N, C-alpha and C positions, 0 to 999 in steps of 0.2 A: 802892142797895148791894149787892142780893141779886143783882142782873145784874151787878156786877163780878166778887163772890165766884163767882158759877159761873164767871164768862171766865178768871178766876184759875185755879181747881182746873182747868178744861178744858185751861187752856193746860200746867199741872204736870202733867197726866195723859199730854197728849199729850209733853212732855217727857220724862217718865219712860220712855213706851212708846218714844220715840226712840231715847233713851240704852240702854235695855233692847235694842231693837234693832241698835244698833251693836255692843254688846259681844257680842250673838248672831251676827251676822254674824261678827265677828273672831273668835271661837271656832269659828265652822263653816269659815272659810277658813283658821284655823289647823290645826284639825284635819285637813284635805282636805289641805294641804302636807305635813304629817308622814306621809300614808298613802304618800307619793310615793319610795320608798326611794332614789331616783335623786338626790334634792333636799334637800340643808341650809343651815342660815341659822344667826345667832349671835342674831338678836333680829328680832321681828315685831310690827310696830304698826301699828293702823288709826284713824285719827282720827274725830272726829264729822262732819266733812264726809266721809267714805269713802275719804279719800286711804290709800294701803299704801306703807308702808316696809318695805325689807328689808334687813339689815347682813350682809355677808360672806356672800352668795348663792353656792351652789355645785351647780352640775349636772353627772352625768357619764352619759353611756350609750356603746354604742359606736360612736357616730359622733361625739357633740358633746362637750367639756368645757368648761365655762362658770363662771368664777369673776369675780364684781362686788363691789366694797368697797361701794357703795351702789346700791339700786335704788327709785325714787319712782314710783309709779302714782297721779295724779290722775283721780280718778273720780267722777264725780256719782252719790253715791248713790240720791236721789230717782228718777233718770233709770236707774239699774241694776236698782230693784226693777219701776218701771213698763215699759220698754221689753224689747222681744225681741232687744237687741243689747246686749253690755257695752263701752259708751264709754269708752274712755281717753284723757281729755281731753290730758293731756299724760307723757309717759314721760321719766324722768332716769335715767340711769346713769353712774355713775363708776367709774373704774378698774376696766376689764373686761378680762378676757381670754378668747377663744374658740379653741380647738382642732376644727378640723374634720377626719374621717379618712375618707378615700376607700379604698374597696375595691372590689378587681377583682371582678367577679361571682362566680366560681369559688373567690373566698376569703372571702367574708361570712362571717359567724360571728354574725350579729344572732338573739339570739333573742326570737321571738318573743310568747313569755310574758310578757317583763320590760316589754313596752310595751303591756300592755292599755290599751284607750282606750273609753271609754264610748261607747254609742252616738250618733252626731252629731244624731240626733232630741232626745235629750236634754241637748245643750249649747247655751248661746249663743254665737252668731259672736262674734267681737272686731272691733271699729274700734278704730283710732289715730289723732288727729289732731297733737298735737306731741309731737317726738322731740330730745330732746337726751344727745348721747354725748360724754362726756369721759374722754380715757384709754383708748381701745379699742386694745388688740393681739390681732391675729386671725392663725391661722397654719392653713393647709389645707396635711394634711400625707397621702403615700401611700407606704406600707411605710415605708422610711426615708428618703423623701425630703422634703424642705418645697417644695410647690410655688409657695405664697404666703406672705408675711410683710408684714403692716402693723404698724406699729408708732407708738404715740402718734396715733391718728386723734381728732377733736374733729368732731363735727358736729350740725347744727342742720336740721331741716327737717320741713314740717306736709304732712301725706298726706291725701288723700281716700278711697282705696281702696290699703291694704296689697297685694292682689292685683294691682293696676295701678299702680305706682309710675310716677311723671314726674319726669327729672331736675329738671324746674324748678321741684318742690316741695322740691329740697333750698337753703336759704337760704345755708349757710354750711358749709363745709369746708375742714380743715386735717389734713395726714397728715404726721409726722415722717420716717417711712422706709418706702420700699414696694419689694418685692422679687417679682419672676416669675419661674417656670422658663418659658422659651420654646423648649426643644425640648431634644434631646439634648446639647446643647453650650453653650447660650447663656443666660444671663438677663437679664434688664432690670429697674431700679430707679431710684427717684430719691429725693432729697432735701428736704424742706420743700415739700411741695406744698400750696398755697392757692387755694379756690375762693371769690370773692365775685361775686355780679352778673355771672355770664356771663363772666366774666373767671378763668384761671388761671395762676397764675405757680410756678413751680419753679426752686431753687435749683441743682440738679444733676441731670442726667438721664445713666444709663450701661446702655451694652448691652455686654457682657463676655462672655467665653469662662471658664467653671469652671475650665480648668485651662490650666497656663503652655504656651506654645509649643514646647517638648521635650516636654511629656506628654500631649499632647493627641492625639497620634497614637494613642496606646492605647487610644481611646475612640470611631474611627470606621473602619469599614472601607474608606471611598473618602473622595477628596480632598472638603475642605470648608474653607471660612476660617476661619481664628482672627481674631476683630474684637475690638478695644476701641476702644470710642466713648464719649468724656465730652463731654456738652453741658454748657455754664453759661448760665445767664439765660435760661429761657424763659419766654416770655409768649406765650399763647394767648388772642385776643380773641374775644368774640361766639361763646363756645361754645355750641350748643343739641343736645341729643338727645333723638331722637322714640323712645319705648320704648311696645310695643303689649303687652299681656299679658306683661310681664315679660322681652321680648325687645327687643333692639337693634334698631330700624329703619333710623335714619339719624343720621350724627354731620355738624353743620356747624358752621363756622367762618369767621373773615374771614381773621386773620394768624396764623401762628407766627414769633415774632421770636425768634432767639437771639443771644446775647451773642458766644459763640465757641465753638467746638469743636475737638475733637481726636479724629481718626481715625486708627488705625493697623488694616491688612489684613495676614493675612499667608497662605500658603498653602504646604504642603510636597509637592512633587511626587515626593518618594520612597516618597508613597503612592499606591496603585493609582489611576488614573484613575476619577474620576466619570462613570459610564455613563450615566445618566439625563438626557434633554433638560432644562433648566433653562428654568422657567417664565419669560416677559416680565416686566417689573414691572407694566405693564399687566395682563395675566392673573392677576397675582399679586392684583392691589387688586380684578379682575373678581369672582374667586373668594368675595371676603368675601360675608357673608350681611346685610351690613345696605349702605346708600349712604353715601359719603364727597363731603362739597360744600363744598371750601375754596378760598379764593382764593390764597392766597399762602405762601409760607416762606423766610425771608430770614435770613442769617448772615453775619458779619464777623469779620474778624480769626481767622481759622481756620487750621488744618492737617489735610493729611491724607499718608499714606504708604503704601505698598502695596509689600510683597517678596513675593519667592517663592525655595524654595529648589529648585533645579534636582535633575535625577535625580544629576548628577555632586558634588553638595551645594555649589554654589555660590550664591550668595544674589544675586539683582537686586535692587535697589529705585529708588524714584523717589518723590522730596518734594516734595509741592507746599505752599508756605506762603503766607501773608496770603491767605487763600482769603476771597473777596468773593461773595456768591453771592445769585441770587431765583431761586425756583421760583414759576410761575403756573399756576392750572387745575390744582389739585391734586382731582380727583373720579373716580368711576365712573359716571357717568351717561351712557350712549351718545347721548341725543337733544339734549346740549348740545353735539357735533359738535366738540369743542376741544382742540387739541392741547397737552401739557403743553410749556411754556417755560420753558428755564434759562438766563438769563442770567449771567454772572460772571466774574471774573479770580483769577488767582492768581501768584504769583513762584516764579522756580526757584533766582534769584540775588537779591543786593540790588538790582540794577537794572533787573532785567527784569520785563517785565509781558506776561502771557498774557490775552487775552481770549477767551472761550467762549462761541458763542451755538447754542442745541441746540435743535430743534423734534422733541417725540417723540410719536408715534402711540400712544396710550395702549390703543386699543380693537384695534390691529390681532393677525394672527394669529401673525406674525412680528414679528422684532424690527426697525422702522420708524421712521426718525428721518433728520433731515438735520443737520451739524454742520458749523460754522467755527470754524476756531482762527486766531488771529492775535497771532502771539508775536513781542517786539522785546527786542534787548537781552541775548541768552541768553549765559551761559558757557556754552561748549560741555561744560567739566568736568559740568555738572550732571547729564548724562544717563549720566555715566560708570559710575556703580554699576548700571545697568540696562544699558549697552552691553556691557561688558567680559564679564559672564557670558552675554550671548547670543550675542556675536558676535565674542568676543577682541580688542576695538579700546576704545582710550579717545582723547580728543579735548582738545584744546586751544585757545585762542582764543576768539574772540565772533563770534556768528552775529546780525549785524545786525535778522534779519527771517525768520521763518519763517509761510507761511499753508499753511492745509490746508482743503480741502471734502470733505466725504464725505456720500453718499448712499445710505443702505442699507435693502434691501428683503429681509433673509435672505443676499444678496451685496450688496458694496458697491463703487460706483465712485467714484471721485474724482479730486483733483489734488493735488499737493505742490509746493510752491517755498521755495526758501532763497537767502539774500542773504547773504554772508557776506565776510571776508578774514581773511589769515593762520589758518589754521585747520592745525596739526598734528596729525598721526595718528599715532600708536602702536598697532602691531599685535604680538599674542602668537598663539603657538602654543598647542596644547589642554596642554600640559605648565604654561603659562603662563610661558614663556620669551620672551622679546621678539625680533621678526625685525626686527633694526635697519636693515638694508639696504633692505628693503621699506616700513619706515616712514619710512624718509630719503625714498626716491623719491615714495612718496604722499604726503609732507608738503609737498616741492616743486612737486608738481602742484598741491596745492589752497592754497598762498602766494598764487598770483594771487589777485584778487577772483573768487569765484565768484557766477552769478545763474543759477539752474538752476530748471527746471518739468519734472515729472514727472507722466505718465499713471498712475493704478491701475485696473485692472478686475477684477472678478469676483471681488474679495477676499473668501475665505469666513469666516463665522463660526463658531467652534467652538459646536455648540449648546448643550454641557455647561457652558460658563463664561459669566460676565458679560458685559453690554454693554462695560464701561469697559474690560476686558483687550482685547476687540474693536477697541475706538478706539485704544487705545495701540498694538497689533501693526499697524494700519492705519499709522500715524504714523511706525512704527519701519520700514515697508517703504518709506515716503517717503523715509527717510534713507538707507535701502540704494540705492534707486534713483538718488537725486543725489550721494551721497557714497560711499558704501562700496562 
């Protein structure tokens, strides 16, 4: 009986000491929090297990503004006392808004006296295991511009070392909306991204110019493309990221599947010419600080429009409809010694079919590729939006077949062949008036079935413009040699 009473008294004393210790630690932590003049909250609680809860937490400094509705930290109180590390076993944050302000070096106004920190020797290091964040809104702001916007992010992760975060530690991620400044003209954004088990899905992905076609010329000194890209239904399979010392080293993936996209590219040639050499696509990817290793990208039922306003303010345009394409060997690893391969089809009119095979050397110092184009049942009027502004010509009638072969190593050699019948040709002078007599004679010459081949040699690329413009003007050169 005496032993039982002694044990009971001992347990009671230990319980009282434990409760007193909890209240003491709670009081100590709360007092330390109150000393932080940049930090405020409406409620602070510490449970008997050592868990901490904060309501309506607010923190503000010259670099950060943070607001969170709920913050819960699961801390083993015994381990907290016995260990030299503050281990936060689980972190839960609900409805948090984070503003991050970026300053130029010469405009930083951080007052170092407001950020006094205790000597690191007196502080225990932190370690975090499980993290759950619901409803995160994040903004990265520089002067008056918002560089990054994240709205409605939910994530779950289990960390081993917060100083060396591995993407594999993220078990779940949802983002309702993301937007990122991508240069002086363009932004990228996506809606409803979801990540689970190395699979990323995105409802809508966009690349867009922040200004209208009429207005964007006021923001650039030299010619640049006005781009609008909207891609629907993205699926990225088997995503893997290698991160060392919190620096991205490699992105690997299996396939990117796109349900459909619409791309509209516009260039205004009334703006002074862009004079710098344009990097090839391969060079752009080679300059990245991390490796990319992807198997393929595939898209279906898409459309591409390219238009250009000439110096005379005439707009030339080409529309590619029902685009279906597959790009393989998406990487920047020279030891693989693989060319990127693009195979696809598109239509210029409902009955037409244009097949494209492109083998691209992504490691060459100059634009190096081999292209084969095979087109059938083309309504010649499909080219008029491009031909009329360029060469003052319009076509009518059907072209049965076009074949073009192009080999480029800075300059291009190749062939162009056409098989057509009943082609009518209308020629116009520079003022837009039809030259009826010449048009009549030219149409009479073209009315009999035509089957003609042309050789194209030493066709030069404008190094300040894209590969796609280079390809189009090679094909246009073939038209000039065979018909025009």
